[in-house]
SENU-798398 format. One record per residue (C-alpha): residue number from 0; residue in one letter; x, y, z. Coordinates in steps of 0.5 Angstrom, whole numbers, m for minus. Each point is the difference from the previous one (the first is absolute). Layout:
SITE, NUM, A, X, Y, Z
...
***
This chain:
SITE, 0, X, 202, 211, 228
SITE, 1, X, 5, m5, 2
SITE, 2, X, 6, 2, 4
SITE, 3, X, 5, 0, m7
SITE, 4, X, 7, 2, 1
SITE, 5, X, 2, 0, m7
SITE, 6, X, 8, 0, m1
SITE, 7, X, m1, 5, m6
SITE, 8, X, m6, 4, m3
SITE, 9, X, 0, 2, m7
SITE, 10, X, m6, 5, m3
SITE, 11, X, 0, 0, m8
SITE, 12, X, 0, 7, m2
SITE, 13, X, m7, 0, m3
SITE, 14, X, m3, m1, 6
SITE, 15, X, 1, 7, 2
SITE, 16, X, m4, 3, m6
SITE, 17, X, m7, m3, 3
SITE, 18, X, m2, 4, 7
SITE, 19, X, m4, m6, 2
SITE, 20, X, 6, m5, m1
SITE, 21, X, 4, 5, 4
SITE, 22, X, m5, 0, 6
SITE, 23, X, 0, m8, 0
SITE, 24, X, 7, 0, 0
SITE, 25, X, 1, 4, 6
SITE, 26, X, m5, m3, 4
SITE, 27, X, 4, m7, m1
SITE, 28, X, 6, 3, 1
SITE, 29, X, m2, 3, 7
SITE, 30, X, m2, m7, 2
SITE, 31, X, 7, m3, m2
SITE, 32, X, 5, m2, 6
SITE, 33, X, 4, 3, m1
SITE, 34, X, 0, 4, m7
SITE, 35, X, 6, 0, m4
SITE, 36, X, 1, 6, m4
SITE, 37, X, m4, m1, m7
SITE, 38, X, 4, m1, m6
SITE, 39, X, m3, 3, m6
SITE, 40, X, 1, m4, m6
SITE, 41, X, 1, 4, m7
SITE, 42, X, 2, m3, m7
SITE, 43, X, 7, 3, 2
SITE, 44, X, 1, m4, 7
SITE, 45, X, m4, m6, m3
SITE, 46, X, 7, m5, m1
SITE, 47, X, 2, 1, 7
SITE, 48, X, m7, m1, 3
SITE, 49, X, m1, m6, m4
SITE, 50, X, 7, m3, 3
SITE, 51, X, m2, 2, 7
SITE, 52, X, m6, m3, 0
SITE, 53, X, 3, m7, m3
SITE, 54, X, 5, 0, 6
SITE, 55, X, m4, 3, 6
SITE, 56, X, m4, m6, 3
SITE, 57, X, 1, m4, 3
SITE, 58, X, 4, 4, 5
SITE, 59, X, 7, m3, 2
SITE, 60, X, m2, 2, 8
SITE, 61, X, m7, m1, 1
SITE, 62, X, m3, 4, 6
SITE, 63, X, m2, m3, 6
SITE, 64, X, m7, 0, 2
SITE, 65, X, m3, 2, m7
SITE, 66, X, m2, m5, m5
SITE, 67, X, 5, 0, m6
SITE, 68, X, m5, 1, m5
SITE, 69, X, m2, 6, 3
SITE, 70, X, 6, 3, m2
SITE, 71, X, m1, m1, m7
SITE, 72, X, 1, 6, m4
SITE, 73, X, m6, 4, m3
SITE, 74, X, m1, 3, m7
SITE, 75, X, m5, 5, m1
SITE, 76, X, m3, 1, m7
SITE, 77, X, m6, 1, m4
SITE, 78, X, m4, m5, m4
SITE, 79, X, 2, 1, m7
SITE, 80, X, m7, 0, m3
SITE, 81, X, 1, 2, m7
SITE, 82, X, 0, m6, m5
SITE, 83, X, 4, m2, m3
SITE, 84, X, 5, 1, 5
SITE, 85, X, 6, 4, m1
SITE, 86, X, 6, m4, m2
SITE, 87, X, 5, m1, 5
SITE, 88, X, 6, m3, m4
SITE, 89, X, 3, 7, m1
SITE, 90, X, 1, 1, 7
SITE, 91, X, 2, m7, 1
SITE, 92, X, 6, 1, m4
SITE, 93, X, 2, 5, 4
SITE, 94, X, 0, m4, 6
SITE, 95, X, 6, m5, 3
SITE, 96, X, 0, m7, m3
SITE, 97, X, m5, m5, 4
SITE, 98, X, m5, 5, 1
SITE, 99, X, m7, m3, m3
SITE, 100, X, m5, 3, m4
SITE, 101, X, m5, m3, 6
SITE, 102, X, 4, 5, 5
SITE, 103, X, m1, 6, m4
SITE, 104, X, m8, m2, m1
SITE, 105, X, 0, 0, 8
SITE, 106, X, 3, 7, 0
SITE, 107, X, m4, 3, m5
SITE, 108, X, m7, m3, 2
SITE, 109, X, m1, m5, m6
SITE, 110, X, m4, m4, 5
SITE, 111, X, m6, m5, m2
SITE, 112, X, m6, 5, 1
SITE, 113, X, m5, m6, 0
SITE, 114, X, 0, m7, m2
SITE, 115, X, m6, m5, m2
SITE, 116, X, 2, m5, 5
SITE, 117, X, m2, m8, m1
SITE, 118, X, m4, 0, m7
SITE, 119, X, m3, m6, m1
SITE, 120, X, 5, m2, m6
SITE, 121, X, 6, 1, 4
SITE, 122, X, m2, m4, 6
SITE, 123, X, m3, m6, m4
SITE, 124, X, 7, 0, m3
SITE, 125, X, 3, 0, 7
SITE, 126, X, m5, m4, 3
SITE, 127, X, m1, 5, 5
SITE, 128, X, m7, 1, 3
SITE, 129, X, m1, 8, 2
SITE, 130, X, m5, 5, m2
SITE, 131, X, 2, 6, m6
SITE, 132, X, 1, 6, 3
SITE, 133, X, 3, 7, m1
SITE, 134, X, 6, 2, 5
SITE, 135, X, 3, 7, 1
SITE, 136, X, 6, 2, 2
SITE, 137, X, 4, 6, 2
SITE, 138, X, 7, m2, 4
SITE, 139, X, 5, m5, m3
SITE, 140, X, 3, m4, 6
SITE, 141, X, m1, m2, 7
SITE, 142, X, 1, 3, 7
SITE, 143, X, 0, m7, 2
SITE, 144, X, 6, m5, m1
SITE, 145, X, m4, m7, m1
SITE, 146, X, 5, m5, m2
SITE, 147, X, m4, m3, m5
SITE, 148, X, m1, 6, m4
SITE, 149, X, 5, 3, m5
SITE, 150, X, m2, 7, 2
SITE, 151, X, 0, m1, 7
SITE, 152, X, 7, m4, 0
SITE, 153, X, 4, 3, m5
SITE, 154, X, m4, 7, m2
SITE, 155, X, 5, 6, 0
SITE, 156, X, m5, 5, 1
SITE, 157, X, m7, 2, 0
SITE, 158, X, m3, 4, m6
SITE, 159, X, m5, 5, 3
SITE, 160, X, m5, 3, m5
SITE, 161, X, m3, 7, 3
SITE, 162, X, m5, 2, m6
SITE, 163, X, m6, m4, 3
SITE, 164, X, m5, 5, m2
SITE, 165, X, 2, m1, m7
SITE, 166, X, 0, m7, 1
SITE, 167, X, m7, 0, 2
SITE, 168, X, m2, 4, m5
SITE, 169, X, 3, m3, m6
SITE, 170, X, 1, m7, 2
SITE, 171, X, m5, m3, 6
SITE, 172, X, m6, 4, m2
SITE, 173, X, 0, m2, m8
SITE, 174, X, 1, m7, 2
SITE, 175, X, m5, 0, 5
SITE, 176, X, m5, 3, m5
SITE, 177, X, 2, m5, m6
SITE, 178, X, m1, m6, 4
SITE, 179, X, m7, 0, 4
SITE, 180, X, 1, m8, 1
SITE, 181, X, 6, 1, 5
SITE, 182, X, m3, 2, 6
SITE, 183, X, 6, 0, 5
SITE, 184, X, 7, 3, m2
SITE, 185, X, 7, m2, 3
SITE, 186, X, 5, 5, 2
SITE, 187, X, 6, m5, m1
SITE, 188, X, 5, 0, m5
SITE, 189, X, 8, 0, 0
SITE, 190, X, 1, m3, 6
SITE, 191, X, m2, 5, 5
SITE, 192, X, m4, 0, 6
SITE, 193, X, m3, 7, m1
SITE, 194, X, m3, 1, 7
SITE, 195, X, 7, 1, 3
SITE, 196, X, 0, 7, m3
SITE, 197, X, m7, 2, 3
SITE, 198, X, m3, 5, 2
SITE, 199, X, 6, 5, m3
SITE, 200, X, 0, m3, m7
SITE, 201, X, m8, 1, 0
SITE, 202, X, m1, m5, m5
SITE, 203, X, m6, m4, 3
SITE, 204, X, m3, 7, 1
SITE, 205, X, 0, 1, m7
SITE, 206, X, m2, m7, m2
SITE, 207, X, m6, 0, 4
SITE, 208, X, m2, 6, m2
SITE, 209, X, 0, m2, m7
SITE, 210, X, m3, m6, 1
SITE, 211, X, m6, 4, 4
SITE, 212, X, m2, 3, m7
SITE, 213, X, m3, m7, m2
SITE, 214, X, m6, m3, 4
SITE, 215, X, 3, m7, 0
SITE, 216, X, 8, 0, 0
SITE, 217, X, 5, m2, 5
SITE, 218, X, 7, 0, 1
SITE, 219, X, 5, m5, 4
SITE, 220, X, 6, 2, 4
SITE, 221, X, 4, m7, 0
SITE, 222, X, 5, 0, 6
SITE, 223, X, 5, m4, 4
SITE, 224, X, 0, 6, 5
SITE, 225, X, m3, 2, 6
SITE, 226, X, 0, 7, m1
SITE, 227, X, m7, 2, m1
SITE, 228, X, m2, 6, 5
SITE, 229, X, m1, 5, m6
SITE, 230, X, m6, m4, m3
SITE, 231, X, m4, 3, 6
SITE, 232, X, 1, 7, m3
SITE, 233, X, m2, m2, m7
SITE, 234, X, m6, 4, m3
SITE, 235, X, m3, m6, m4
SITE, 236, X, 3, m6, 4
SITE, 237, X, m7, m3, m2
SITE, 238, X, 3, m2, m7
SITE, 239, X, 6, m3, 3
SITE, 240, X, 2, m8, 1
SITE, 241, X, 6, m2, 4
SITE, 242, X, 3, m6, m2
SITE, 243, X, 6, m3, 4
SITE, 244, X, 5, m5, m2
SITE, 245, X, 1, m4, 7
SITE, 246, X, 5, m5, 2
SITE, 247, X, 3, m3, 6
SITE, 248, X, 4, 3, 5
SITE, 249, X, 7, m4, m2
SITE, 250, X, m2, 3, m7
SITE, 251, X, m1, 7, 2
SITE, 252, X, 6, 0, 4
SITE, 253, X, 5, m4, m4
SITE, 254, X, m2, 1, m7
SITE, 255, X, m5, 6, m1
SITE, 256, X, 5, 5, 3
SITE, 257, X, m2, 7, 2
SITE, 258, X, m8, m2, 1
SITE, 259, X, 0, m1, 7
SITE, 260, X, m3, m6, 4
SITE, 261, X, m5, m5, m3
SITE, 262, X, m6, 2, 5
SITE, 263, X, 1, 8, m2
SITE, 264, X, m4, m1, m6
SITE, 265, X, m6, m3, 3
SITE, 266, X, 0, 5, 5
SITE, 267, X, 1, 6, m6
SITE, 268, X, m6, m4, m3
SITE, 269, X, m4, 0, 7
SITE, 270, X, 1, 8, 0
SITE, 271, X, m3, 0, m8
SITE, 272, X, m6, m4, 2
SITE, 273, X, m2, 4, 6
SITE, 274, X, 0, 6, m5
SITE, 275, X, m4, m3, m5
SITE, 276, X, 5, m3, m5
SITE, 277, X, m1, m7, m3
SITE, 278, X, 6, m4, 2
SITE, 279, X, 3, m6, m4
SITE, 280, X, 6, m5, 1
SITE, 281, X, 5, m3, m5
SITE, 282, X, 4, m5, 3
SITE, 283, X, 5, 1, m5
SITE, 284, X, 5, m2, m1
SITE, 285, X, m1, m6, 5
SITE, 286, X, 8, m2, 1
SITE, 287, X, 0, m7, 4
SITE, 288, X, 5, 2, 5
SITE, 289, X, 2, m5, 6
SITE, 290, X, m6, m2, 4
SITE, 291, X, m5, 4, m5
SITE, 292, X, m6, m4, 2
SITE, 293, X, 1, 3, 7
SITE, 294, X, 2, 7, m3
SITE, 295, X, m6, 1, m5
SITE, 296, X, m5, m3, 5
SITE, 297, X, 2, 6, 5
SITE, 298, X, m1, 5, m6
SITE, 299, X, m6, m3, m2
SITE, 300, X, m3, 0, 7
SITE, 301, X, 3, 7, 2
SITE, 302, X, m4, 3, m7
SITE, 303, X, m6, m3, 2
SITE, 304, X, 0, 2, 7
SITE, 305, X, 2, 7, m2
SITE, 306, X, m5, 1, m6
SITE, 307, X, m5, m2, m4
SITE, 308, X, 3, 0, m7
SITE, 309, X, m5, m1, m6
SITE, 310, X, 5, m5, m4
SITE, 311, X, 7, m3, 2
SITE, 312, X, 4, m3, m6
SITE, 313, X, 6, m5, m1
SITE, 314, X, 6, 0, m4
SITE, 315, X, 6, m4, 1
SITE, 316, X, 7, 3, m2
SITE, 317, X, m1, 0, m8
SITE, 318, X, 3, 3, m6
SITE, 319, X, 7, m3, 2
SITE, 320, X, 5, m6, m2
SITE, 321, X, 3, m4, 6
SITE, 322, X, 7, 4, m2
SITE, 323, X, m3, 7, 1
SITE, 324, X, m3, m2, 6
SITE, 325, X, 6, m3, 3
SITE, 326, X, 4, 6, m2
SITE, 327, X, m5, 5, 3
SITE, 328, X, m3, m3, 6
SITE, 329, X, 4, m3, 6
SITE, 330, X, m2, m7, m1
SITE, 331, X, 2, m2, 7
SITE, 332, X, m6, 3, 2
SITE, 333, X, m4, m4, m4
SITE, 334, X, m4, m7, 1
SITE, 335, X, 5, m5, m2
SITE, 336, X, m5, m4, m3
SITE, 337, X, m3, 5, m5
SITE, 338, X, 7, 2, m2
SITE, 339, X, 2, m7, m2
SITE, 340, X, m6, m1, m3
SITE, 341, X, 1, 7, m4
SITE, 342, X, 7, m3, m2
SITE, 343, X, m2, m6, m2
SITE, 344, X, m5, 3, m5
SITE, 345, X, 5, 5, m2
SITE, 346, X, 0, m2, m7
SITE, 347, X, m8, m1, 0
SITE, 348, X, m2, 6, 2
SITE, 349, X, 6, 4, m3
SITE, 350, X, m5, 3, m6
SITE, 351, X, m6, 1, 5
SITE, 352, X, m2, 6, 2
SITE, 353, X, m3, m3, 7
SITE, 354, X, 7, m3, 2
SITE, 355, X, 4, m1, 3
SITE, 356, X, m4, m5, 5
SITE, 357, X, m4, m6, m4
SITE, 358, X, m7, 0, 0
SITE, 359, X, m1, m5, 6
SITE, 360, X, 4, 4, 5
SITE, 361, X, m4, 6, m2
SITE, 362, X, m7, m4, 0
SITE, 363, X, 2, m2, 7
SITE, 364, X, 2, 6, 3
SITE, 365, X, m6, 4, m3
SITE, 366, X, m5, m6, 3
SITE, 367, X, 3, 1, 7
SITE, 368, X, m1, 8, m1
SITE, 369, X, m7, m1, m2
SITE, 370, X, m1, m5, 6
SITE, 371, X, 3, 5, 5
SITE, 372, X, m4, 5, m3
SITE, 373, X, m7, m3, 0
SITE, 374, X, 1, m3, 7
SITE, 375, X, 0, 8, 2
SITE, 376, X, m5, 2, m5
SITE, 377, X, m6, m3, m4
SITE, 378, X, m1, 6, m4
SITE, 379, X, 6, 4, m2
SITE, 380, X, 1, m1, m8
SITE, 381, X, 6, m4, m2
SITE, 382, X, 3, 0, m6
SITE, 383, X, 7, m2, m3
SITE, 384, X, 4, 6, m3
SITE, 385, X, 3, m1, m7
SITE, 386, X, 0, m7, 0
SITE, 387, X, m1, m6, m5
SITE, 388, X, m6, m2, m3
SITE, 389, X, 1, m7, 3
SITE, 390, X, 1, 2, 7
SITE, 391, X, m6, 4, 0
SITE, 392, X, m4, m7, m3
SITE, 393, X, 3, m4, 6
SITE, 394, X, m1, 5, 5
SITE, 395, X, m7, 4, m2
SITE, 396, X, m4, m4, 5
SITE, 397, X, 4, 2, 6
SITE, 398, X, 1, 7, m2
SITE, 399, X, m8, 1, m1
SITE, 400, X, 0, 4, m7
SITE, 401, X, 0, m1, m7
SITE, 402, X, 6, 1, m3
SITE, 403, X, m4, 3, m6
SITE, 404, X, m3, 6, 4
SITE, 405, X, 3, 0, 7
SITE, 406, X, 1, 6, 4
SITE, 407, X, 8, 1, 2
SITE, 408, X, 4, 6, 3
SITE, 409, X, 1, 5, m5
SITE, 410, X, m3, m2, m6
SITE, 411, X, m4, 5, m5
SITE, 412, X, m7, m2, 2
SITE, 413, X, 1, m2, 7
SITE, 414, X, m4, 6, 3
SITE, 415, X, m1, 2, 8
SITE, 416, X, m5, m5, 4
SITE, 417, X, 3, m6, m3
SITE, 418, X, m4, 1, m7
SITE, 419, X, 2, m2, m7
SITE, 420, X, m2, 5, m5
SITE, 421, X, 0, m4, m6
SITE, 422, X, m2, 4, m6
SITE, 423, X, m1, m1, m8
SITE, 424, X, 7, 2, m1
SITE, 425, X, 3, m5, 5
SITE, 426, X, m4, m6, 2
SITE, 427, X, 6, m5, 2
SITE, 428, X, 7, 0, 3
SITE, 429, X, 6, m3, m4
SITE, 430, X, m2, m7, 2
SITE, 431, X, m5, 1, m6
SITE, 432, X, 3, m1, m7
SITE, 433, X, m3, 6, m3
SITE, 434, X, m2, 7, 3
SITE, 435, X, m7, m1, m3
***
């Protein structure tokens, strides 16, 4: 587990009603450095706890040598699986002004259990090319402090659900059985980098054991971390696929706070590849820092000298406006030409999910990354992640894949060994206008 040093630790009282949850909690607490005395959350002290959680983080005096994101408070809870979920309004009315229902939902485990991600109709409306897939999640918030991520930048605490066996039984297993078209499932929700809590958390042991009950199902871990030594001990690691969000060194050091060096992730992928885990990379988000050509070339070179990934994807910093970029990223670190292009296209890109950089700037950067990758590997599968149809149309020949049915990094049909498990339930990516 990451060497987290939370300012405070809170435990919802119902956690102690389940022996498995209590045992999981104790394992995690032993790994904290140091471990504050847990504060038990009851209905009586909820107003005080909620107020504390609103103001604890970030710390006024960060501890030297510890990433500030590692000090984020932790709230241990259980996922609320009853439906409809109990109303929290009576509890909210007891809390001080300014406390939101969203904060109470995190405390009481009202987290998303699973999401039908990227359905065809939504991606058509958003001009987004991807694959429909189911995402699962058990933690809200992240151990990292990436500036482009709202959870990493501003999240007040992490909400960690502990009833994992119940989640596997009542959420994961039924969704696997109800969706035979979905061959690979993603464990990635609510802004969490879940492997940072392994192996003490035990999520991926349970997840892979659940997947192993079915002859043709796999699961992803999707991470910006190099913390992977625990993978070797999984009984069913053959059901796991490793996907890394990767970057260049300036982005890793100055923008993706707490993630380590850019090269660390490639070294971690090498370890996983050596024990039989399929390895895939997403340069996502690609942030055009000064000297971005040299920096990303160095990252691509290191990746392909160190490992043989099944696929590499590219996605620029998107889902933003110029103003949101200017308010969250240090513009002095970025390429002046790219920043100026985004500024001039501010109004044009304001309503587009692929902003803030205009199409031609994004295409120029993608084309460079594709060319540098192809200089080093003629065979690795390349793709664009959540980009527009127009961008795919213009770059598909250079990428070497058909956008209607391409192999990506974490799609629902991208099974190991560079295979695409097309089936009657899912024949096309969301580039295609219908799921038929």
